[in-house]
C-alpha positions, 0 to 999 in steps of 0.5 A, a space after each residue: 668278496 667271499 661266499 659262503 654256501 650251504 649246500 644242504 639247505 633246503 633252497 640251495 641247488 648247484 644252479 641257484 649257487 652258479 646264478 648267485 656267483 654270478 650276480 655277485 661277480 658282476 660287481 667283485 671277484 667273488 671265491 666260493 666256500 661250501 660247508 662241509 659240517 655242523 658249525 663249519 660256516 663259524 670256521 669259514 667267517 672266521 677265516 674269510 675275516 682275515 683273508 683280505 675279502 672286502 665283504 661276506 655273503 652266505 646262502 643258507 638258511 637261517 641256521 648257517 646266517 647264525 654260524 656265520 655271524 658267531 664266525 665274524 673276527 672284523 667289521 667287513 659288511 656282510 650279506 645273506 642271501 635266502 637260501 633256506 624254508 624260511 630265511 628269517 633273517 633276509 626277509 626281515 631285512 627286507 630283501 626278496 625270498 628270491 634268491 637270485 634278486 636278493 644277490 642282485 640287490 646286495 650287489 648293487 649295496 656294495 657296489 654303491 657302499 650302502 649299508 645298514 648298521 643292525 644290533 645283536 644279540 647273544 645269549 651264552 655268550 652266542 650270537 643271534 640275529 632275530 631271535 633266540 628264546 627259553 622253553 616252548 619255541 625252543 623245545 619245537 625247534 628241537 622236535 623239527 631236528 628230531 623229525 630229520 632230514 631228507 635223503 639229500 640232507 635238507 632240513 624239513 619246511 614250515 609244515 613240519 614246524 606246525 608239526 612240531 609244535 602240536 608234538 609240544 603241546 600234546 607232550 606236556 598236555 596242553 600245559 606250560 606253567 610258569 617255568 622261569 624267572 626273568 630277573 626285575 620282570 618276573 615269573 613265566 612259562 616261557 621266553 622269546 628275546 627279539 632282535 627285530 619284528 618280525 621273528 619268524 614266518 609260517 609261510 608268506 605271513 610274518 607272525 610278530 611275537 615282539 611287534 616293538 622290537 627293531 634291529 636298531 635297537 636293543 633286545 625285547 622279550 615277551 614271556 606268557 605267563 601262563 599258558 593253556 591249551 585253548 589259550 594257545 590259537 589265541 596267541 598265535 592268532 594275535 601274533 598273526 594279526 601283529 598283536 604280540 602276545 597278550 599283554 595282561 597275561 605276558 611279561 614285555 621288556 623293550 630295548 634293553 641291553 641285558 636279560 637274566 633268566 633262570 629257570 626252575 629246571 633245565 630248559 631248552 635254549 635255541 638261538 636263530 632257529 639252532 637247538 643250544 642244548 638245555 640250560 638253567 640259566 641264561 644270559 642275553 645281551 644286546 651288542 648295538 651298532 655290532 654289524 653292517 649288512 648289505 641292503 
């Protein structure tokens, strides 16, 4: 088994790595590979896919999982151990937030040959596991990156994301008019494309922007047509309560294989919380039954 570790993830320490290695080592020979730079996990996963391993496990945050997904060249079973501040992907798959407990469950799944087949999304050819977006949420992701990392290289947590949202709202004077066109659906202020529900968490609380999305189905898109300062609290309140965005003011598509978006101007794009730069066009596609996950 290849264990790909991001030592800079906020929940990863040498002690955590050793304990995860011990849990996985109870059922397999473990080779630990540490990332050293951005996109290195993609290279390591690509190499591991062809090196005769029986499985690949990531110990990282969501950015590390995303890089692993984009490096897979074979149908090896994959496991995700939570090592980030949020770790959306393993939590959405039902794994515990504790890294050691999650590693134990993944080890048990490998020993029993137990996997779950899920779909993946891609945007402009880049894979994502749980969610991608254009506009508001991607701008918030960029703001988090601009806030920088701590001295040990770790990314800030949920409070920083809330601060980033506040900064994006302030910079736009609290108003987000229609700025993009979703082909076949209409114009919207921003768009969230979900591969599952929930697509993120605020601490222990799940946020539901696309409540009908499922790992086993196609992609869902939720796109508010226009957002103003006074409506932002209502958007998040509905998401906390599991209702998603207000359907009367939201374009919604369910179980889709293809979503085409054209922007009025260059807008930020993110996938699984990773900034992919500005785009004027985005093609989202579903890869059904693409990945066997150890759960």
